[in-house]
C-alpha positions in Angstrom: -7.0 2.9 5.0 -8.1 6.2 4.7 -7.3 9.1 2.3 -7.2 12.9 2.9 -5.8 15.4 -0.3 -3.7 18.2 0.4 -0.5 18.8 0.2 2.3 19.3 2.9 1.9 23.3 2.4 -2.2 22.8 2.6 -4.2 24.6 6.5 -4.0 21.2 8.7 -1.4 19.8 7.1 0.0 18.3 9.9 -2.9 16.8 11.8 -4.1 15.1 8.4 -0.4 13.7 8.1 -1.1 11.9 11.5 -4.3 10.6 11.0 -3.8 9.2 8.1 -0.3 7.8 9.9 -2.2 6.2 12.6 -4.6 4.4 10.0 -2.7 3.3 7.2 1.0 2.9 8.9 0.1 1.5 12.4 -3.1 0.3 11.8 -1.2 -2.7 9.9 1.8 -3.0 12.1 -0.9 -3.7 15.5 -2.5 -6.0 13.5 0.5 -8.3 12.1 2.5 -7.7 15.5 -1.6 -9.0 17.4 -1.3 -12.0 14.4 2.2 -12.6 14.6 2.2 -15.4 17.1 -0.7 -17.0 16.7 0.2 -17.4 12.7 4.4 -18.9 14.4 2.4 -21.2 17.0 0.1 -22.3 13.6 3.5 -23.2 11.7 3.3 -19.7 9.8 1.0 -18.1 7.5 0.5 -14.8 5.6 0.0 -10.7 6.3 -1.6 -8.9 2.6 -0.8 -5.4 3.5 -2.6 -3.1 0.7 -0.6 -0.5 0.0 -0.6 1.8 -3.3 0.7 2.8 -6.6 0.9 6.5 -4.6 3.4 4.7 -2.6 6.2 5.4 -5.2 3.9 8.7 -6.2 3.0 11.2 -5.0 1.7 14.9 -5.5 0.1 18.4 -4.0 -3.8 16.5 -3.8 -1.5 13.5 -1.8 1.1 14.6 -0.9 0.3 13.2 2.7 -1.8 10.8 2.0 1.4 8.7 -0.5 3.5 9.8 2.5 1.8 7.2 4.5 1.4 4.8 1.7 5.5 4.6 1.1 6.0 4.3 5.0 3.4 1.8 5.2 5.3 0.2 1.3 8.8 0.2 3.6 6.7 -1.6 7.0 5.5 -3.8 4.6 9.1 -5.4 3.6 10.6 -5.2 6.8 8.0 -7.1 8.3 8.7 -9.6 5.7 12.3 -9.6 7.1 11.1 -10.5 10.5 8.0 -12.8 10.1 10.1 -15.0 7.5 11.5 -17.4 10.0 8.3 -18.4 11.2 7.3 -19.0 7.9 5.0 -16.1 7.4 4.5 -15.0 3.9 4.3 -10.9 3.9 2.8 -9.5 0.9 2.7 -5.7 -0.5 -0.4 -5.5 -2.3 -0.1 -2.1 -4.9 -3.1 -0.9 -6.9 -4.4 2.4 -8.0 -7.6 3.6 -7.5 -10.6 -0.1 -6.5 -14.3 1.0 -7.0 -14.7 1.4 -2.5 -16.2 4.0 -0.2 -12.7 5.5 -0.3 -12.9 6.8 -4.2 -16.6 7.8 -4.0 -16.3 11.3 -6.3 -12.8 10.4 -8.1 -13.6 9.9 -11.6 -10.7 7.8 -12.9 -11.0 4.3 -14.2 -11.3 2.2 -10.6 -10.5 -1.7 -10.4 -13.1 -3.8 -9.2 -12.5 -5.2 -5.6 -13.0 -8.7 -6.6 -10.2 -8.0 -9.0 -8.0 -6.6 -6.7 -8.4 -10.0 -4.7 -8.1 -12.2 -7.0 -4.6 -10.3 -7.5 -4.3 -11.4 -4.2 -5.0 -14.3 -4.2 -3.1 -15.1 -7.4 -0.1 -13.3 -5.6 -0.2 -15.6 -2.6 -0.2 -18.6 -4.3 2.9 -17.9 -6.2 4.9 -16.9 -3.2 4.9 -13.2 -4.9 6.8 -10.7 -2.3 4.3 -8.0 -3.8 1.5 -7.8 -7.0 0.7 -4.8 -9.2 -2.9 -5.3 -8.8 -4.0 -3.0 -11.9 -2.5 -1.1 -15.5 -2.0 1.8 -13.7 0.4 0.1 -11.1 1.5 -1.9 -12.9 3.0 1.0 -15.9 4.1 3.1 -12.9 6.1 0.3 -12.1 7.6 -0.3 -14.9 7.9 3.3 -15.7 10.4 3.5 -12.3 12.2 0.6 -12.9 14.2 2.1 -15.6 13.3 5.8 -14.7 14.4 6.8 -11.6 14.0 10.3 -12.1 10.1 10.2 -12.2 10.3 10.1 -9.0 10.7 13.6 -9.0 7.9 13.8 -11.0 4.9 15.2 -9.5 1.3 13.0 -9.9 -1.3 14.4 -12.4 
C-alpha cells in the first residue's frame, strides 16, 4: 500500500486520494479478481487484505489514506461474501504502524513485519474473518465497539 499525509481540504488532496485509491483499493481488487478463478479451480484458498487501524480512525494527517483503508475494509467484507461459495477465505488484516519502508521517519511504536505475518497465518489457521495484529489495533477496535462516538474523534 501507499500512504500520503494530508487532509481533504489540503492542496492536491484529490490527486492524493486518487493515487491511494488506485493502490490501496483497486490493487487488491484487481489481484483478487485475477486469482479468484485459479483458487476456484483448485477448490478454494485464501486472500489476505492488509488493512489498517486507519480503517476505523482518521484525522487531518492521514485523512485520504484512512478513506482508502476504510474502502478496502468494505471491499474485503464484500469479497469474503462473494468468494465463500468457491471456498476462498478472505481475511482482513488490521494493523497500526509496521516497521517497513512505508513508515520510515514516523516516530511511533511499530510492529515487526514478522509479528504481523505470524498473526495473519494464525488467523488463517483459525478461520478468522479479521485479525487485529497489534496492541493499538486491538485497543481501537475495543474502544469502537462499546463507544461508537469515538468514530467522530480525530486520531492524534
